[in-house]
Backbone as CSV, one residue per row, in Angstrom:
resi,resn,N_x,N_y,N_z,CA_x,CA_y,CA_z,C_x,C_y,C_z
1,MET,147.415,8.990,203.593,148.660,9.657,203.761,148.311,11.115,204.298
2,SER,148.439,11.535,205.033,148.407,12.965,205.341,149.242,13.677,204.692
3,GLU,148.845,15.245,204.361,149.410,16.164,203.486,151.150,16.421,204.319
4,LYS,151.312,16.197,205.157,152.324,16.202,206.084,153.355,14.994,206.118
5,ASP,152.636,13.914,206.141,153.313,12.441,205.374,153.794,12.530,204.020
6,ASP,153.095,13.397,203.089,153.636,13.349,201.711,154.479,14.506,201.944
7,ILE,154.633,15.482,202.499,155.904,16.413,202.474,156.979,15.790,202.885
8,ILE,157.031,14.969,204.168,157.911,13.817,204.485,158.814,12.888,203.505
9,ASP,157.885,12.537,203.007,158.190,11.357,202.069,158.631,11.741,200.845
10,ARG,158.097,13.110,200.314,158.425,13.669,198.682,159.887,14.259,199.389
11,GLY,160.297,14.883,200.526,161.791,15.192,201.007,162.716,14.044,200.951
12,VAL,162.480,12.836,201.899,162.884,11.603,201.872,163.784,11.369,200.396
13,GLN,162.628,11.128,199.312,163.084,10.833,198.172,163.808,11.690,197.333
14,ALA,163.708,12.949,197.992,164.540,13.826,196.886,165.815,13.897,197.446
15,ASP,165.940,13.808,198.631,167.497,13.870,199.486,168.037,12.166,198.891
16,GLN,167.317,11.003,198.565,167.923,9.583,198.126,168.308,10.234,196.867
17,LEU,167.217,10.625,195.988,167.752,10.868,194.614,169.117,12.101,194.293
18,LEU,168.921,13.140,195.137,170.224,14.003,195.224,171.597,13.402,195.523
19,LYS,171.685,12.245,196.481,172.775,11.745,196.736,173.014,10.253,196.400
20,ASN,172.356,9.941,195.405,172.782,8.870,194.237,173.478,9.142,193.098
21,LYS,174.913,8.163,193.176,175.967,8.518,192.368,175.605,8.560,190.800
22,SER,174.397,7.869,190.211,174.403,7.947,188.793,173.526,9.152,188.868
23,TYR,172.872,9.403,189.587,171.843,10.647,189.479,172.595,11.869,189.412
24,THR,173.566,12.064,190.061,174.759,13.493,189.938,175.399,12.818,189.206
25,LYS,175.895,12.192,188.670,176.537,11.850,187.276,175.930,12.667,185.851
26,VAL,174.980,12.179,185.833,173.850,12.566,184.974,173.542,14.041,184.906
27,MET,173.041,14.353,185.634,173.092,15.718,186.020,174.414,16.551,185.678
28,ASN,175.050,16.115,186.541,176.708,17.083,186.092,176.977,16.660,184.594
29,TRP,176.908,15.917,183.665,177.139,15.435,182.489,176.258,16.794,181.747
30,LEU,175.038,16.748,182.388,174.092,17.374,181.315,174.664,18.630,181.484
31,VAL,174.770,19.289,182.780,174.914,20.661,183.098,176.154,20.867,182.172
32,ASP,177.149,20.220,182.013,178.429,20.390,181.784,178.412,20.760,179.990
33,GLU,177.413,19.583,179.533,177.198,19.341,178.007,176.436,20.664,177.742
34,ALA,175.466,21.247,178.220,174.789,22.334,178.094,175.605,23.667,177.854
35,ILE,176.644,23.721,178.991,177.417,25.052,179.107,178.688,24.770,177.834
36,SER,178.761,23.857,177.892,179.994,23.530,176.601,179.189,23.924,175.173
37,THR,178.108,23.368,175.031,177.365,23.845,173.769,177.184,25.132,173.669
38,TRP,176.368,26.032,174.798,176.484,27.631,175.134,177.441,27.942,174.696
39,ALA,178.489,27.826,175.319,180.014,28.112,175.304,180.651,28.227,173.540
40,THR,180.585,27.248,173.006,181.140,26.720,171.755,180.397,27.363,170.565
41,THR,178.980,27.816,170.816,178.365,27.938,169.416,178.740,29.561,169.256
42,LYS,178.651,29.842,167.900,178.407,31.267,167.863,177.106,31.943,167.947
43,LEU,177.583,33.214,167.607,176.532,34.155,168.170,175.438,33.951,167.083
44,GLU,175.439,33.567,165.969,174.866,33.193,164.751,173.905,32.191,164.807
45,GLN,174.570,31.262,165.951,173.626,29.776,166.438,172.677,29.945,166.993
46,LYS,171.792,31.089,167.320,170.344,31.525,167.874,170.108,30.024,168.768
47,GLU,169.531,29.170,167.460,168.870,28.402,168.040,169.535,27.103,168.937
48,LEU,170.714,26.768,168.703,171.332,25.878,169.539,171.557,26.678,171.137
49,ARG,171.998,27.682,171.090,172.533,28.909,171.896,171.615,28.645,172.977
50,GLU,170.539,29.051,172.453,169.010,29.167,173.457,168.618,27.776,173.519
51,GLY,168.917,26.814,172.823,168.397,25.321,173.351,169.046,24.511,174.661
52,ALA,170.950,25.094,174.451,171.493,24.911,175.481,171.072,25.748,176.854
53,TRP,170.550,26.894,176.584,170.258,27.665,178.036,169.121,26.995,178.566
54,HIS,168.006,26.761,177.769,166.745,26.560,178.281,167.088,25.000,178.729
55,ARG,168.214,24.240,178.289,168.385,22.924,178.732,168.720,23.121,180.546
56,TYR,170.363,24.117,180.578,170.682,24.773,181.671,169.490,24.949,182.814
57,GLN,168.699,25.662,182.175,167.674,26.442,183.103,166.743,25.292,183.333
58,ALA,166.244,24.086,182.908,165.156,23.252,183.503,166.405,22.298,184.186
59,ILE,167.645,22.047,184.016,168.247,21.116,185.024,168.308,21.915,186.275
60,VAL,168.712,23.332,186.547,168.539,24.522,187.739,167.359,24.055,188.563
61,ALA,166.011,24.015,187.289,164.604,23.757,188.046,164.378,22.830,188.713
62,VAL,165.036,21.723,187.802,164.596,20.663,188.968,165.703,20.172,190.080
63,GLN,166.913,20.726,190.172,167.620,20.862,191.080,166.831,21.308,192.012
64,GLY,166.487,22.656,191.821,165.897,23.374,192.790,164.757,22.945,193.699
65,THR,163.992,22.118,192.744,162.361,21.841,193.091,163.070,20.622,194.601
66,LEU,164.037,19.828,193.747,164.244,18.760,195.019,164.933,19.521,196.014
67,GLN,165.730,20.564,196.121,166.201,20.861,197.585,165.213,21.404,198.171
68,SER,164.074,22.290,197.433,162.982,23.406,198.228,162.167,22.098,199.237
69,TRP,162.196,20.704,198.169,161.279,19.471,199.158,162.110,18.905,199.992
70,ILE,163.421,18.950,199.846,164.071,18.387,201.317,163.798,19.624,202.141
71,THR,164.099,20.799,201.967,164.122,22.024,202.902,162.271,21.916,203.670
72,ALA,161.626,21.722,203.113,160.096,21.478,203.333,160.236,20.326,204.375
73,MET,160.437,19.295,203.831,160.893,17.782,204.988,161.559,18.233,206.142
74,GLU,162.359,19.004,206.022,163.054,19.215,207.202,162.507,20.200,208.172
75,GLN,161.443,21.064,207.761,161.001,22.389,208.236,159.887,21.249,208.921
76,GLU,159.022,20.348,208.453,158.152,19.578,208.826,158.338,18.574,209.977
77,GLN,159.986,17.845,209.621,160.231,17.074,210.712,160.532,18.073,212.309
78,LYS,160.713,18.875,212.213,161.132,19.873,213.213,159.740,20.298,213.905
79,ALA,158.961,20.817,212.893,157.244,21.225,213.587,157.016,20.091,214.276
80,GLN,157.078,18.847,213.680,156.621,17.550,214.442,157.423,17.302,215.730
81,GLU,158.895,17.592,215.490,159.688,17.357,216.550,159.223,18.265,218.222
82,THR,159.352,19.628,217.477,158.563,20.633,218.375,157.480,20.312,219.182
83,LYS,156.412,19.724,218.327,154.935,19.268,218.610,155.060,18.307,219.722
84,THR,155.771,17.013,219.368,156.134,15.997,220.599,156.594,16.481,221.664
85,ASN,158.071,17.062,221.537,158.472,17.730,223.010,157.403,18.458,223.710
86,SER,156.722,19.745,223.314,155.659,20.270,223.739,154.257,19.283,224.585
87,LYS,154.083,18.301,224.211,153.167,17.681,224.450,153.749,16.605,225.732
88,GLU,155.059,16.344,225.576,155.736,15.634,226.901,156.259,16.450,228.041
89,LEU,156.261,18.026,227.498,156.481,18.917,228.886,155.091,19.208,229.653
90,ASN,153.824,18.827,228.818,152.584,19.036,229.567,152.149,18.094,230.293
């Protein structure tokens, strides 16, 4: 499998995951739990607050990575389409 095929495959899988209802429910629950923990802990509970913040940041990083894979896939698909169309015109 070529690198370009890997980009497309990874993007397809990321798109399927982000559209999966169970995955979405779990991620939303984790976000809500992290925010709730952070919001309801006292300033003196530094470890709990920081732990909740780090969990939230990790979730954001996962979601951002998946979205970037989808964007890369879309760009690669467009590049391949443009290349195919260019060949057909010649």
